[in-house]
N, C-alpha and C positions, 0 to 999 in steps of 0.2 A: 504494500500500500504506500502511496506517495504521501509525503507530509505536506498538507495544504494549510499552512498557517495564515490567519487573517491579518497578522501583523506584518508579514512580508509576502505579498501576493505575487505568486510566480506566474510565468507564462503558461506552465502546465495547468494551473488552476483556471486561468482565463480561457484556455483551450477547452477544458472540460465544460465550463459554463457556456461557451459559444456552441459547442456540440449539443448540449442539452437544449438550448434555445432553437437550434436548427431542427431538432427532432420534434418540436411541437408543430402539429399539422393544423394550421388555421386557428383553432381555439384551444387554449390550455394554459398551463402554468409551469414554472420551474421553481422548485423550493430548494433553498440552500440551508442545510442544518449546520449549526456551529456549536461546538462544545469545547470548553477550555481554550478558546481562541483558535480552534482548528476546524476546518470544514470537514465534517464527518460523513455527510451524505448529500447527494444532489438527486432530487426526485423530479422526473418528468411526468406530466399528466396531460393527456390528450382528451379533449371533450368533444363528444358528438352532439351537435345541436339537433333538436327535434321539436316538433310541434304537434301535439295530439290533445284533443279536447276529451277529457275523461269525465266531464260533467254528466253526460248522458249514458254512461256505461251501466 
């Protein structure tokens, strides 16, 4: 595992964040988790937009 300190942001960390952003397809989010001043997790979420009326079901 690479050391991703938030005190000294490396090119590797920026590359990981860029990749995560590129992996979001249209709608979504990128979450960056920090623990003890280190990035411990980068989560990518893709959202599928939909529109269904469930009132009459």
